[in-house]
Each structure stands twice: as structure tokens, then as C-alpha cells.
Steps between C-alpha positions, in 0.01 A plus 500: 500500500755689703846576369763381749811613309614552143529130422215334689135535589278336758148470628326376815204263476279465808295182521300459820733539800823452304691708247745402228770711340540461122815645349607517136837603361526715191640820351209732567592866529163677516123452523477497116728194497246321719211604274677357194533149648318265256245262650373313194449529127154458346422287194493820301859571595414779742725509807327562835722686742483555877407865450191392301347301787640666812583840644870526576613770741756559774348418837603545862751280678354168613412501868705250695435584868250614760517640855222475757437637851289346777288302254316819402635559150801581287756761600831636375797384707849639538825406675751744651851390402765626742850581383767258613651584837238756599316514831173309467330677792590845366387401150163377626451818702575709190252296293228547761568872506473514121173305503352747749607787273333333199165428668346849454562480123349156441173476305180431688472136609871429445723418795847354560484198731824347637476120511852411618699720737844384617534779755293310758739204481803728531353678803424167666863393446625822664253459786621142546860621543387767747303238692804272520704789641242568770481129584878482535503808724241339728682164508834660592333711769323197648819287495706769672224559755445131582858375505702810594252710701639811324288684241767750397712215370232430242563843346840380379341248264198719422720792386737291288224313315357794298851636443604171340191505278565862401854405398353225281262751340788740430696229319182401311459861387850524356474158337156584352328207673131583528297440816268225377353186653818295461746768619287589803462128567877469523511768769210336684694171502812671635323686783488196726875438479605867513426534873673177602838666544355784705314265736808281555726799563249653742477178699879467510533860619259424785713201600818708504333773707373236743852359538651846550250581775571165662874579497445860624221483757354832604657696210311676219588413141550830318743700288799322351422182691159484329652529154777250583243238601290564187812487278610170656154344455478617138853378419417158642206420269528770231730316254296179519173690445650700214611193309179310576302784339742499206430129450127575480579788264694277263242221511295664222791533257391187303175681417700744286599212270137447394421605145198585285165524682630363831788746508281803429245387760723414795797735451329798673424280803860378520638854459291658776552212745873520439504878553297479822713221648825673402376818668411301813847345505662843477279652768570206733864607543457878469173653618372232739796522747461878514127479564558242772738737675235772512185293559604206720528697822332520835377200693586174319335209687704178524396208283423275796236740631285436194270202572458428129876477454536271803229267365656480152849442643365220717370327185799578280781408743423124524458474122835669443674277754352188338607603150857572613514171690391291200625683187503195271142404586397861439655494152333168418158629608552815292590297190198272547265798538647658187453174307137475611429835335605376154171324423260778609722755328477304173117505525470873551509591132590844374384798302663780305302774673275475807134608464450876520168642616502804274127565522459445124436180306575427134291239318600391146261238356536369144215507250458263204738566209354727236228650722342804339538843653126516561497175694814601691327822604196307621709252703713776649204705615326196647815395688559848641138528607520170691826599670363843593208329676743377770464741796876521565577617145520878462582531128535267200683599183515250215654497156496254212681482171778726380534864598556762231852565629830313497497456879237225519562209259233275654324283237126508455439168676642636826322726740602634839303637789645699788318510833554771759386388843 
């Protein structure tokens, strides 16, 4: 009999693969109170007490949980709890450093094995953002080379893109927005739209330079005339581009109205996308015109000399003429096409969060109610051993029951297994 508190006692009975908890309420203050509990009275009037037929003593806490690794046997597991608002990558690095410092002092045959490491996921998220930047650099370079025949013009967009992202990171720092999967995802989403203004302004500057050279044959565009042409081209499309980027910036404002789990999950993404797009809008009317004045120089080939441009214009011109000739028919066709998308759109379905290939899997099967700790240990080890037999699985950590801390309230009939692949 184990004393649970000052007013109750309890015991666990194991029968086969199940266990049953028996609890009794009473005013029992000590082990002597348990010994004095009467069981029966003989015909001679002698009272038989619990202490006469049993040994009553204070025992250890009842075991309610088990942890297992790779199907090879029981282990002791631990979880690192990070303080709110701290840097996860720095915390993991500090934990790894501490583990390395503890290794020389561990007893023989004892080792600390990490089974779940978030740093790999964080590094992949950072690498994904870096990859998107490189992809955007290449796309802008290819577009400027194919359509404008001028590589230096691509530097205007290439230079402004990282500056806009750095501005977003600066605002994130002062607002205490961490660089996590969602916040970096917001910047990755904004990258594609951040260079739109630069590409449009570069193309318009080329058109203005082409017109100036056509109006001044044989003259070189330099000095004040160069800056006047660039200023005129930027003033022509700058306001429209600025407000178009502001519209994209404000499009994520409804996300800030989300509450509870949705708000905490998607707010970092909305913040960083808003910062990046706002920075792009500001750079479109400040830095980009200055860079165009310095970089868009030298030989600027006319648009008609580009065979790709001539081919695209030959396709586009008849379509544009037809649309302007029959505006009502164009609107009717557009409405019909929009209506045709209603049915397939209704069949698409939806999800709260898209699948994320984290590299780790979590399996949480349910055992029968009242399963004994011995049987739970057997099932857990067998399950982990089967999972570990899969060649792609690197590590399997399983736990069943209730941990001896307040951080894991899982009941005994639940067990979880984490796979690192």
C-alpha cells in the first residue's frame, strides 16, 4: 500500500497485461495507522489487523513511464526547454557545446545521444532563402541579357534586392521577430515581386535613351543629359510602381487580424513580407533611379534589333489590336473564363498547413486502456525495433506512459516514437 496523501491511499494490481488502480479514502497519517486497520474479528473476540498479516512500509513512487532507443533497451530521456523569445539555433549550439564538455566525465558505457535536432531544419530554411536569392539574381541577369542586351542593367535589380532584404532584417531585429521558417518564408515570397519595379524602370530607361538617340543622331548621351533622361524615365513610371508595390504590401494586413494559433503561426510571415515589400517600394523611387544613372551607360541597342523582341511584338500586336477593337466581347470572354474556374476551385480543398519535409516523423499509436507498464515496455521496444529495421531510418526514440516531470502529461495508454531519417 502506498500513501498518496494525508487523506487517501492507493495500490496497483497487475493482472496479465493490464493493471488496475485501487484507491481508498481515509484519515491515515502514518504507517502505524495502516497497521491498525482491522480486517476481521475471530470467534474468540480477537481482532486481526493489517499489521498482523502484512508488512507495511513506505515504498518508492510507482513507475508510470518508460523510454526506449532503437529497440535495444530502456534509456533515460530529456528535453531542452528554451526560454521564450530566445534564438533556437544559438540555444542548440550551446547545448551541443555543453554535451561535448560533459562527455569526458560520463561513466563508462554511458553516452548522450541526440534524437531530435531542430538546427538542421533551421539551416535548411536559411539555405532555402539563400537559394531563392541566387535564383532571382540569375533570372534578372538572364532577362536583362535576353531582352535588353545589356548586362550592366541587371546590376540595378541585383544590388537593390539584398538591400531590401537587409532592411527587412533590420526592422525584424528591432521588433524582436525571430528568423524562423515562417518569417524567412515571408521574405522568400516577397523576393519575386521585389525586383518587378527595378526591371520595369530599367526597361523604361532604355526606351527613353533610345528615343533621345533617335532625336539626337550622332551625339553621345553623357553628363546632365544622361541624368535628365534617367530622371524623366523614372518620373514616368515611378509613382505607378511605388503604389503598386504598396498595394502588395498592404495585401497581408488581414493576416494580422488572425488570433490564437493561426495568429501566432502566420504573423511572422506577414510581418517579414510586409517589411520586404515596403523596402522595395521605397527603393524603387530612391536608390533605383540613382543606380540607373550610373549603370545604364555605354552602348544601348535599340529594341527592334533584338530578334526575340521582334518575334514577341509580332505575336502581341495583333492580339492587342483585336482586344481594343472588340472590348465588349473581351469582357464577356473574361467573365466566362472566370466563371469556369468556380467549379474546379471548389474541388481543390484546403489545409491549415502544407506538408513539411522536416526529416523527422512522429508516430503516436494508442494501446489498450489499462495496459500494464511491463506490457507497454514490451510493445514499445518491439515497435522501435521494427521501425529501426527500415534502411532509411537513422534513429528511433520511443516513450510510453507518463514522464516523472510536469512537462509530459501523456497517459499510460499512449506511446510515441520519433524517427530520424
